RONUPA-155182 format. One line per 4 residues: number of its first residue (from 1); for each residue x negated, y, z of N, C-alpha, C, CB. Coordinates in steps of 0.05 Angstrom, whole numbers. Each point is the difference from the previous one (the first is absolute). Glycine has a CB too. Layout:
<atoms>
NUM) X:Y:Z:X:Y:Z:X:Y:Z:X:Y:Z; ...
</atoms>
This chain:
<atoms>
1) -457:-158:-697:-19:-30:4:32:-8:12:-70:5:18; 71:-37:-29:29:-20:5:3:3:27:-5:-38:-35; 27:26:45:8:-6:23:-11:-22:14:32:21:-16; -33:-31:34:1:-33:2:16:-19:-8:-14:11:29
5) 14:-30:-35:20:-17:-16:13:-21:25:-31:3:-54; 55:-12:47:9:-21:23:-4:-26:-16:37:29:30; -61:-46:-18:-6:-25:-7:18:-15:7:-39:7:2; 44:-11:27:11:-29:17:24:5:16:-46:-17:7
9) 48:-5:-3:32:0:22:-4:-26:10:42:28:-26; -44:-25:54:10:-33:12:22:4:27:-55:-25:-12; 69:-4:5:24:4:17:-15:-19:18:47:11:-30; -29:-2:58:-10:-21:29:9:13:16:-38:-19:-6
13) 66:2:20:10:13:30:10:18:-12:-31:-8:37; 46:8:-53:28:20:-3:-14:24:-9:33:-18:39; -62:29:-42:-9:17:-10:-12:-5:-22:0:15:36; -17:6:-55:-14:3:-23:-18:23:5:37:-20:-29
17) -55:5:19:-30:25:7:-6:-4:-34:-32:-12:63; 26:36:-71:-6:18:-19:-27:7:-6:40:13:10; -54:-19:-26:-34:6:-4:-2:7:-20:-20:-27:23; 6:60:-33:-2:7:-22:-39:8:-10:62:17:12
21) -63:-11:-34:-28:-11:-7:-26:23:13:25:-26:-52; -16:37:66:-17:17:17:-2:-14:30:15:43:-29; -4:-70:35:-4:-13:26:27:11:19:-60:-2:-6; 73:20:2:25:7:16:20:-23:9:-3:44:-26
25) 3:-43:44:19:-24:11:31:15:15:-51:-36:12; 72:26:-19:28:8:24:22:-17:-7:-7:51:4; 16:-59:16:16:-22:9:30:13:8:-45:-28:18; 68:15:-30:25:11:6:20:-24:8:-10:39:-33
29) 27:-30:42:18:-28:14:14:-5:-31:15:15:65; -8:-40:-74:21:-9:-30:24:10:7:-18:-45:-15; 25:52:39:36:13:2:-3:27:5:26:-40:23; -54:52:-21:-3:33:2:4:2:-30:-38:13:42
33) 18:-27:-63:2:5:-28:24:-4:-14:-40:-10:1; 58:-7:8:28:-1:-9:14:23:6:0:-45:4; -1:58:23:19:19:10:-9:28:-13:9:-28:45; -30:33:-50:-14:21:-8:-1:8:-33:-23:-14:42
37) 29:-8:-52:-10:6:-31:6:20:-12:2:-37:-5; -19:48:-12:2:24:-14:25:2:-20:-52:2:6; 73:-24:-8:14:4:-19:25:11:14:-22:-36:-30; 47:36:0:21:18:13:9:-12:24:15:17:-42
41) -24:-22:66:14:-6:26:11:25:23:-32:-43:-10; 31:64:-3:14:16:18:7:16:-5:-15:-10:21; 36:35:-6:17:18:-6:-5:12:20:31:-17:-27; -48:47:13:-23:10:19:-15:-9:22:22:27:-13
45) -25:-23:36:-16:-21:18:13:-17:3:-23:22:21; 45:-31:-31:19:-23:19:2:-20:-21:33:30:34; -39:-61:-18:-3:-24:-20:29:-10:-2:-50:-15:14; 49:13:-44:21:-16:-16:-1:-23:15:-5:18:-45
49) -16:-43:45:-1:-24:6:9:-5:31:-34:-3:-38; 47:-16:45:8:-4:33:-24:-18:13:57:0:-8; -52:-3:34:-20:-18:14:11:-25:-11:-12:27:44; 31:-33:-53:3:-26:-6:-6:-17:-29:31:16:34
53) -30:6:-46:-13:0:-31:-26:-8:5:26:38:-23; -41:-25:43:-36:-6:2:5:-29:11:-28:52:15; 47:-64:10:-3:-23:3:2:-21:-26:15:17:44; 4:-11:-58:5:-20:-17:-26:3:-25:60:0:14
57) -70:25:-13:-18:0:-16:-27:-30:-5:18:55:14; -21:-66:18:-14:-19:5:-27:8:-10:39:-31:2; -54:10:-4:-39:1:9:-1:11:-30:-23:-50:39; -6:66:-48:-7:0:-27:-10:-25:-18:-10:43:18
61) 16:-46:-44:-4:-30:-2:-24:-2:-23:55:-14:12; -58:52:-22:-27:-3:-21:-9:21:-2:12:-30:-27; -35:39:23:-16:29:-3:-12:-6:-16:-4:20:36; 4:6:-53:-16:3:-28:-15:26:0:35:-25:-27
65) -53:24:22:-17:37:-8:0:5:-32:-43:-2:44; 61:13:-54:0:8:-25:0:39:0:28:-56:-16; -49:58:0:-13:30:-6:5:21:17:3:-10:-40; -24:-1:63:7:11:22:30:3:18:-39:18:-25
69) 53:-31:23:22:-13:15:4:-22:10:12:21:-20; -1:-19:45:6:-25:14:29:-19:-8:-27:28:39; 34:-45:-46:32:-10:-7:-2:-16:24:11:-2:-57; 9:10:73:5:-21:21:35:-12:-8:-39:28:45
73) 31:-59:-48:30:-13:-6:11:-16:23:-10:-4:-50; 30:12:58:18:-9:21:28:-12:-11:-23:36:31; 32:-53:-18:19:-19:-12:22:13:-26:-3:-23:52; 6:37:-47:26:14:-18:-19:26:-14:52:-12:38
77) -73:22:-33:-4:21:-9:-30:13:1:48:-1:11; -61:10:-32:-20:10:1:-12:31:8:8:-37:-25; -25:47:38:-3:23:6:-35:9:-11:43:-6:42; -36:31:-44:-29:2:-14:-7:25:14:5:-22:-49
81) -30:26:54:-11:12:19:-30:16:-14:27:-38:38; -23:58:-43:-26:14:-15:-31:-5:26:42:51:-32; -60:-57:17:-21:3:18:-5:23:16:-15:-28:-29; 8:47:16:6:30:9:13:5:33:11:8:-58
85) 18:-18:52:14:3:17:-5:-16:25:26:14:-35; -36:-36:33:-10:-27:20:-17:16:9:2:-48:-21; -28:59:13:-23:15:14:3:28:12:-24:-25:-31; 46:33:18:13:31:22:5:-10:23:27:28:-31
89) -7:-52:34:16:-4:17:-25:-11:22:50:-8:-32; -68:-5:22:-24:-11:21:-15:17:7:-4:-37:-17; 0:68:8:-18:17:9:15:19:9:-34:-11:-26; 55:8:34:16:25:5:-8:8:28:41:-12:-31
93) -33:35:42:-8:10:26:16:-6:19:-19:31:-16; 19:-33:38:23:3:21:5:23:11:-8:-37:10; 34:55:-23:-1:32:9:19:4:22:-10:18:-47; 22:-45:62:16:6:19:-3:18:21:7:-35:-13
97) -30:39:20:-12:11:24:-11:27:-17:-14:-50:35; 27:72:-38:-20:24:-6:-2:17:16:6:-2:-36; 4:-3:67:-8:14:26:-25:14:10:27:-31:7; -28:59:-13:-20:11:4:1:8:39:-1:16:-62
101) -24:-33:82:10:10:24:-19:18:14:27:-39:2; -18:56:5:-13:30:18:-1:-4:32:23:36:-38; -47:-46:45:0:-4:26:-3:27:16:-17:-46:-11; 11:72:1:-10:21:13:22:15:-15:-55:-8:12
105) 72:29:-1:18:18:-4:-20:24:-18:35:-14:49; -62:18:-47:-12:20:-22:0:-9:-22:-24:17:23; 27:-46:-39:2:-3:-24:26:12:-13:-30:-38:9; 58:34:4:22:15:-11:0:30:7:26:-43:3
109) -38:52:17:1:31:-4:-15:12:-20:7:0:41; -25:-7:-46:-21:6:-29:24:-2:-19:-54:-26:10; 68:13:-16:15:-2:-27:21:22:3:-6:-52:-9; 5:64:-18:23:29:3:23:-14:-8:-28:46:-15
113) 52:-25:35:22:-14:-15:9:12:-28:16:-11:45; 4:-4:-50:16:5:-30:20:19:-5:-6:-42:-3; 3:62:-6:29:20:1:24:-19:-14:-29:52:-8; 44:-44:25:34:-11:0:11:5:-29:11:16:53
117) -16:16:-61:9:4:-24:-13:-16:-27:12:43:24; -34:-53:-18:-11:-14:-17:7:-28:-3:-30:32:6; 36:-50:13:14:-18:10:23:-1:-7:-24:2:28; 37:12:-33:29:6:-8:4:-1:-31:6:31:43
121) -24:-16:-54:-3:9:-21:-21:-20:-30:11:45:42; -27:-51:-30:-24:-8:-11:-10:-33:8:-11:54:1; 24:-75:-21:-3:-26:3:-40:-10:21:45:-1:-61; -62:14:45:-17:-9:11:-12:5:35:-1:1:-54
125) 15:32:53:-2:5:34:19:-22:15:-7:58:-4; 30:-71:-13:16:-16:8:-12:-29:13:29:26:-36; -43:-32:12:-16:-23:2:-22:-4:23:10:3:-48; -24:25:43:-24:6:20:8:-6:32:-16:40:-36
129) 42:-29:43:14:-4:23:6:-23:9:14:33:-9; -2:-54:-13:10:-16:13:-17:-31:2:42:30:-12; -70:-17:1:-20:-21:-6:-11:2:25:-10:0:-50; 12:24:54:-10:9:31:11:-14:25:-2:43:-20
133) 30:-43:22:13:-23:15:-7:-30:-3:34:32:-3; -37:-37:-22:-1:-33:-8:-30:-1:12:34:-9:-52; -52:22:53:-28:-11:-1:-7:6:32:-15:11:-59; 22:15:68:-8:17:24:19:-2:23:-20:31:-30
137) 47:-37:18:21:-2:22:14:23:8:-26:-31:16; 17:60:-24:10:29:0:-11:24:-25:0:-13:54; 20:24:-55:-4:22:-23:10:26:15:11:-33:-46; -28:55:40:12:27:10:9:17:-23:-31:-1:41
141) 56:11:-39:10:31:-16:-12:16:9:39:-4:-8; -36:28:-3:-3:32:9:16:12:-22:-51:1:24; 56:27:-5:25:19:-12:13:-9:-16:-18:33:3; 41:-53:16:25:-9:-4:18:15:9:-15:-36:-1
145) 18:61:10:11:18:8:21:-12:26:-10:25:-50; 31:-12:53:12:-10:25:33:0:-3:-42:20:29; 47:-29:-60:22:-5:1:10:-34:9:-3:44:-35; 33:-46:46:4:-23:18:-1:-23:-15:26:24:29
149) -19:-23:-56:1:-20:-23:-24:-5:-12:41:13:-8; -61:-9:13:-24:1:-13:-10:-22:0:-8:39:8; 10:-64:19:-16:-20:5:15:-20:-19:-19:12:50; 47:-13:-53:20:-7:-17:-11:-5:-31:32:26:33
153) -43:-4:-36:-9:6:-29:-27:-17:-6:21:50:3; -33:-48:31:-33:-12:-5:14:-35:-14:-40:31:57; 61:-40:-32:2:-24:-2:6:-10:-32:13:5:51; 6:6:-60:17:7:-30:-23:-10:-18:32:48:11
157) -59:-36:-9:-25:1:-23:-3:-36:4:-33:61:8; 35:-75:12:-17:-31:-1:22:-23:13:-56:24:12; 85:-14:-1:15:-16:12:27:4:5:-37:-9:12; 46:-4:14:27:11:10:-11:-5:34:45:-17:-47
161) -27:39:51:-3:8:37:14:-27:15:8:62:-3; -17:-71:10:13:-25:23:10:13:27:-37:-37:-16; 70:30:23:10:19:8:0:-21:24:25:35:-39; -24:-22:67:2:-15:21:17:15:23:-43:-21:-15
165) 47:5:37:16:12:24:-1:30:7:-8:-42:18; -24:52:-26:-2:33:0:10:14:-21:-35:-4:22; 47:-10:-45:7:15:-24:-13:2:-16:19:18:17; -6:-1:-44:-15:-12:-26:-32:18:-3:56:-11:-28
169) -51:34:52:-24:20:10:-3:-7:21:7:37:-20; -22:-19:37:2:-6:30:-23:32:0:10:-73:15; -3:80:14:-17:31:5:-9:-14:30:32:53:-29; -60:-46:27:-25:3:20:3:20:22:-27:-11:-36
173) 45:18:46:1:26:23:6:0:23:9:19:-28; -18:-9:48:10:-2:24:33:6:6:-51:12:10; 59:-30:11:33:2:4:2:-8:35:18:-21:-60; 8:39:58:10:2:30:-7:-32:17:47:40:-17
177) -33:-57:1:7:-29:10:-12:-21:-14:41:15:13; -67:-21:-22:-12:-16:-17:4:-26:9:-31:31:-12; 41:-47:-13:-6:-37:8:-21:-7:-14:45:-17:5; -69:36:-17:-20:-9:-9:-19:19:7:21:-25:-33
181) -46:10:45:-22:25:2:-12:14:-17:-7:-19:26; 13:8:-52:-3:24:-16:12:22:-1:-10:-26:-17; 30:24:26:18:26:6:-10:18:24:41:-26:-16; -61:18:27:-5:20:19:-33:16:-9:33:-32:41
185) -43:43:-21:-24:12:-10:-29:-14:15:32:47:-9; -15:-67:24:-32:-22:6:-16:-6:-22:23:-26:32; -43:18:-24:-21:-10:-23:10:-27:-4:-44:26:12; 42:-34:-31:3:-36:-16:-31:-11:0:44:10:-42
189) -43:-41:53:-27:-6:-12:0:-20:-27:-17:7:50; -1:-13:-51:-1:-6:-27:26:-31:-2:-65:25:-6; 74:-24:-25:27:-10:7:12:-13:-37:11:45:56; -5:-62:-50:23:0:-24:31:-4:10:-38:-21:-33
193) 49:36:3:32:6:5:12:-27:-4:3:50:-17; 19:-51:37:22:-19:-9:-11:-33:0:20:42:-32; -39:-49:52:-7:-25:5:24:-18:10:-45:20:8; 66:-13:-9:24:-18:8:21:-4:-21:-6:17:45
197) 0:-10:-64:9:-5:-27:-14:-21:-9:12:43:-10; 15:-61:-7:-15:-18:-18:17:-3:-36:-16:-31:55; 2:40:-60:-24:10:-11:-8:29:16:13:-26:-47; -35:28:47:-8:39:13:-2:6:-26:-33:5:49
201) 42:22:-54:-1:21:-21:-37:0:-10:50:33:26; -52:-36:-43:-33:0:-5:-17:24:-11:10:-46:-8; 7:64:4:-10:28:-3:16:23:12:-18:-17:-41; 4:36:49:10:25:24:-8:23:-24:-15:-18:63
205) 27:38:-57:-8:25:-11:14:25:20:-4:-25:-52; -21:40:57:7:16:16:-1:38:-12:-19:-48:36; 35:58:-33:-1:38:-18:3:13:24:28:0:-52; -53:13:60:1:21:16:16:31:-5:-42:-29:7
209) 62:34:-1:19:20:3:-10:33:19:35:-50:-3; -38:37:18:-12:18:26:-22:-9:16:43:14:5; -64:2:1:-13:-13:20:3:6:27:-26:-4:-31; 3:-10:42:5:11:32:-16:20:10:10:-41:11
213) -26:52:-33:-13:30:14:-26:-10:12:47:27:16; -48:-40:4:-28:-18:11:7:-24:11:-25:37:14; 15:-54:-13:3:-27:2:17:-11:-13:-14:5:34; 13:-37:-25:18:-12:-23:-13:-8:-23:35:26:14
217) -61:-26:-13:-20:-17:-31:13:-22:1:-50:12:0; 61:-22:-26:8:-30:-14:-29:-12:-6:49:14:-28; -63:-39:45:-16:-18:-13:7:-33:-6:-28:34:21; 15:-35:-42:-6:-35:-14:-23:-15:3:22:12:-32
221) -13:-33:33:-30:-19:-2:7:-25:-13:-23:17:45; 5:-27:-57:9:-23:-21:0:-21:15:-17:16:-41; 42:-29:49:2:-23:17:-11:-21:-11:36:14:17; -46:-15:-44:-9:-28:-10:-24:5:6:27:-15:-36
225) -40:31:31:-35:5:5:-6:-11:31:-5:50:-33; 26:-29:50:0:-15:28:3:-30:6:17:39:9; 2:-51:-23:7:-32:6:-33:-10:-7:62:-8:-20; -64:9:-11:-22:-7:-10:-25:3:23:21:13:-47
229) -23:4:65:-29:-2:7:10:-12:29:-32:45:-29; 56:-44:43:7:-16:13:-4:-29:-3:22:36:5; -11:-47:-28:-9:-26:-7:-32:-5:5:38:1:-35; -49:12:28:-32:-7:-8:-10:0:35:-8:30:-59
233) 12:-5:67:-9:1:31:12:-14:15:-12:38:-2; 40:-46:10:17:-12:11:15:-21:-6:-4:34:10; -7:-58:-21:10:-11:-23:28:-18:18:-55:-4:-38; 48:-4:61:19:-19:17:23:23:12:-42:-42:16
237) 38:63:-9:19:26:3:13:1:-30:-31:30:40; 21:-22:-55:15:0:-32:24:-31:-3:-57:26:-27; 41:-51:35:25:-17:-9:14:2:19:-17:-31:-24; 17:36:49:20:2:22:29:25:-12:-50:-13:43
241) 34:33:-47:20:18:-9:17:-5:-30:-33:32:28; 18:-46:-42:7:-14:-26:23:-24:0:-49:12:-11; 33:-31:37:30:-22:8:13:2:13:-13:-24:-7; 26:42:15:17:3:24:14:19:-15:-27:-9:45
245) 61:3:-44:26:18:-7:7:21:25:22:-41:-31; -27:56:34:19:13:16:22:15:2:-29:-7:6; 47:20:12:21:11:0:1:34:-13:7:-39:39; 2:51:-52:-1:26:0:33:13:-1:-54:-5:-22
249) 61:23:30:29:10:1:4:34:3:10:-49:22; 17:58:-33:6:17:5:32:-4:-4:-47:23:-8; 59:1:25:28:-4:12:7:38:-4:-9:-56:44; 28:61:-58:7:23:-8:19:7:20:-11:-8:-47
253) 9:40:54:20:7:17:36:-12:-3:-38:41:2; 42:-40:-27:30:-19:-6:1:-31:6:8:33:-39; -27:-42:48:3:-25:17:-13:-21:-31:55:14:46; -64:-5:-68:-12:-13:-26:-23:-17:19:8:42:-46
257) -16:-68:36:-26:-9:8:-13:-15:-22:13:-2:46; -43:9:-46:-15:-10:-22:-24:-18:7:14:40:-22; -14:-61:11:-17:-22:23:-18:-15:-23:44:-13:44; -65:8:-42:-20:-22:-14:-28:-4:14:22:14:-46
261) -27:-36:35:-25:-18:13:-18:-3:-18:23:-25:28; -48:33:-30:-18:1:-21:-31:0:16:39:29:-36; -56:-46:27:-29:17:11:-8:20:-7:-14:-30:4; -1:48:15:-11:24:0:-19:-11:-30:3:22:63
265) -17:-32:-67:-18:-1:-26:10:-24:-15:-43:23:21; 53:-14:-53:19:-22:-11:-17:-5:-24:51:14:16; -61:-47:-20:-10:-8:-20:17:-19:-11:-39:12:16; 26:-16:-47:10:-13:-15:-10:-29:2:8:42:-23
269) -3:-62:5:-10:-23:10:-32:-7:-9:51:-14:-1; -58:31:-9:-28:5:-15:-22:11:28:28:18:-57; -10:-2:76:-17:11:26:-2:33:-15:-36:-52:21; 50:55:-45:-3:24:-2:15:23:13:-15:-21:-33
273) 10:42:42:12:21:14:25:14:-19:-48:6:27; 76:-9:-13:16:10:-26:18:27:21:8:-59:-40; -14:62:70:16:17:9:-3:3:32:28:-9:-42; -20:30:52:-8:2:26:25:8:10:-49:10:-4
277) 61:-17:37:23:6:14:-11:10:24:30:-31:-20; -42:59:24:-7:11:28:10:19:-2:-35:-14:11; 52:13:20:19:22:9:7:-5:25:18:10:-40; -41:-4:59:9:-5:29:28:10:14:-47:3:0
281) 56:17:-8:26:13:8:23:-18:-10:-21:48:-1; 13:-70:-16:26:-15:-7:-2:-30:3:10:36:-33; -39:-38:53:3:-32:8:10:-6:15:-27:-8:-11; 40:-15:11:17:-13:15:-13:-13:30:24:-9:-48
285) -11:-7:58:-11:-20:24:-20:-20:-11:44:2:26; -68:-9:-26:-11:-19:-12:0:-25:26:-30:35:-39; 32:-57:29:2:-22:26:-9:-27:-17:46:25:35; -73:-31:-36:0:-29:-21:-11:-11:29:-13:7:-65
289) 26:0:91:-15:-24:31:-19:18:-1:5:-60:-3; -19:59:33:-20:21:12:-26:1:-17:18:-10:49; -25:-5:-47:-33:-12:-19:-1:10:-29:-2:-50:24; 23:43:-37:-4:9:-30:12:25:2:1:-44:-27
293) 12:55:45:7:32:-1:-23:15:10:49:-5:7; -61:-1:9:-21:20:9:-25:-13:-25:15:10:64; -15:-23:-75:-21:-2:-23:13:19:-25:-19:-56:14; 49:53:-14:2:17:-29:-8:29:8:42:-29:-23
297) -34:33:51:-8:31:9:-22:7:0:29:0:24; -53:-11:-23:-25:-1:5:-7:10:-28:-4:-36:38; 13:17:-62:-5:10:-29:10:27:-2:4:-45:-19; 25:45:18:15:26:-2:-19:25:9:47:-27:11
301) -51:24:17:-13:24:12:-25:7:-9:22:-8:36; -43:-10:-56:-11:0:-6:-3:14:-33:1:-29:43; 18:22:-52:4:15:-22:12:25:-6:-4:-36:-6; 28:39:28:-1:32:18:-22:22:0:22:-27:31
305) -41:15:-15:-20:16:-1:-15:5:-19:3:-11:33; -10:-6:-54:-11:0:-23:18:33:-16:-11:-68:1; 36:56:1:16:24:-15:-3:23:3:25:-22:0; -34:30:33:-5:21:-1:-22:21:9:38:-18:-4
309) -58:-2:-17:-23:16:-8:1:22:-14:-15:-35:2; 15:58:3:8:24:-11:-19:6:-28:17:16:50; -40:-27:-53:-18:-5:-20:18:-10:-24:-41:-10:34; 56:-9:-35:15:-10:-19:21:9:-12:-15:-27:18
313) 22:55:-5:21:16:-5:4:21:-24:-1:-9:45; 12:12:-60:6:21:-19:21:12:10:-16:-19:-37; 15:47:51:10:18:18:3:32:-18:-25:-33:45; 55:31:-47:-1:30:-15:26:16:12:-23:-18:-49
317) 21:41:63:21:16:-1:26:2:-25:-39:20:26; 58:-28:-22:11:-4:-32:18:34:2:12:-72:-8; -18:75:-17:8:31:0:28:10:-22:-58:7:12; 77:8:-9:20:-6:-16:-3:-2:-35:21:21:43
321) -11:-35:-50:-6:-7:-34:-19:-30:-5:-3:62:-11; -4:-65:37:-16:-30:-2:15:-28:3:-36:27:21; 33:-44:-39:17:-23:3:-27:-27:3:51:25:-35; -46:-40:48:-15:-25:-4:21:-28:-6:-39:23:34
325) 22:-41:-45:12:-21:-5:-17:-25:3:28:29:-27; -14:-46:48:-17:-21:7:18:-30:2:-33:38:27; 11:-61:-25:9:-18:3:-1:-6:30:-9:-9:-47; 40:-5:55:3:6:20:-2:-31:25:26:47:-30
329) -33:-60:4:-15:-31:8:-34:0:5:39:-24:-35; -45:49:30:-29:-3:-6:-12:21:21:3:-14:-54; 5:34:44:-9:23:16:15:7:25:-14:15:-42; -1:-6:65:10:2:29:0:31:5:-20:-48:17
333) 41:61:-15:0:32:7:2:1:29:26:17:-43; -25:18:47:5:5:27:-4:30:-3:-16:-46:25; 22:67:4:6:23:-2:-23:8:26:57:-2:-25; -62:25:25:-8:9:31:24:22:7:-60:-6:-5
337) 63:7:31:17:13:15:7:25:-10:-15:-24:35; 35:33:-34:3:30:-2:18:17:18:-10:-12:-43; 21:43:39:15:2:21:27:-3:-9:-31:26:22; 47:-26:1:30:-8:-10:15:23:-7:2:-38:28
341) -10:61:-26:10:18:-17:-5:11:-22:8:3:29; -25:-22:-37:-1:5:-34:22:-9:-15:-45:-5:1; 42:17:-29:23:-7:-18:-7:-12:-24:21:35:18; -46:-56:-14:-7:-14:-10:20:-23:-16:-36:17:31
345) 28:-22:-58:27:-18:-12:-15:-14:-20:45:33:5; -47:-58:-6:2:-14:-27:20:-13:-7:-38:-3:4; 34:1:-35:24:-16:-17:-8:-22:-7:19:33:-18; -12:-57:22:-8:-31:-4:21:-10:-12:-28:-7:37
349) 12:-21:-48:15:-18:-8:-16:-22:3:25:27:-27; -7:-53:14:-16:-28:-8:-1:-3:-24:11:-21:33; -25:-6:-49:1:-6:-24:-10:-20:9:0:35:-30; -8:-51:2:-8:-29:-6:-23:3:-18:46:-20:4
353) -72:-2:4:-21:-4:-14:4:-9:-27:-18:-5:39; 36:-8:-42:-1:-13:-35:12:17:-14:3:-47:6; 20:69:-3:5:17:-19:-25:22:-4:52:-10:10; -69:18:4:-24:12:2:-24:-13:-29:14:4:64
357) -15:-34:-53:-20:-18:-14:19:2:-28:-25:-37:44; 51:30:-45:8:-6:-31:-3:26:-14:34:-37:9; -37:53:-1:4:34:-11:-32:4:-19:36:25:54; -48:-32:-30:-34:4:-3:-4:-24:-24:-18:17:59
361) 30:-35:-60:-8:-21:-20:8:11:-24:5:-39:28; 19:48:-36:12:16:-18:-20:21:-10:44:-11:21; -53:26:-4:-25:24:-13:-22:-9:-2:14:36:18; -18:-56:-5:-29:-15:-7:-24:6:17:15:3:-46
365) -19:-14:61:-21:-5:22:-26:12:-3:21:-41:6; -35:66:-4:-23:6:-7:-25:-19:13:23:47:-6
</atoms>
């Protein structure tokens, strides 16, 4: 059976509407057609022609349909668009948001961990783990052993370590004189790391070298699932947390101070959720004036209460050789308290999402 033929093209208000023999229609901006022409106008994915040359091209002067091709005549150039490519663009699906939200921790608990040995040696296992991070915000690796450099090898498979004031790698253990609550045996409520950085690390990895024996279970919850629930159930509170930037800060023992202002719920211009900054330990003085500050706290505490719902948690006691990779701008994490006499040791580092996604693109997403 032959494909529908391109039959007509009509120009109006800077756009061209194409019609096919089966009645299908698609409209394109004339400037877009010039800028995305399938001619030799790119080196790799980079455009050869400049924005100035687009401005100089002017409007389309003539359109002709010939042999299922659209010929578009500009002032100094005629571009040819195959009808099949026009139709492919018109029917393409928006795949920018492939995230899978998990409102309940049981949904993640049911997914098996991926062997770290397979992750390091087999691209199929690597792709599976990276795809879990991209879609679910979290992946678990098992049987990684306890070598102190193992977490570096895990990062090397997809990107680069993001060094911070905590070093290239950091250790989460009980210390005598801590300058961070993570270096105690206390419980940690749900949070994202480094909200005081601009930009914050988008990925975090934790490798269990020594467990606590008892207590100290680590938990995770899907902050995006929580936020979308919050948007639906408490839309006015959601708007408050998305519309007001608040201060976060951290000061090290050596006197360095990191600070950033950002909303707790971060949205793009289309209202799509792009990240969370939620860490009460690092929150600084909020002062929008008495009434507005009271309203902000009302929304904030409603969100914090929702984040404390245990059915949202995926909780597990990390054992030596367990590694978790998670999206630090999406996944809230925390832990239960444990004995201060414990030798519990996690080795961790930060990385960034763009390297992971670039590697996933190279591997071919499933």
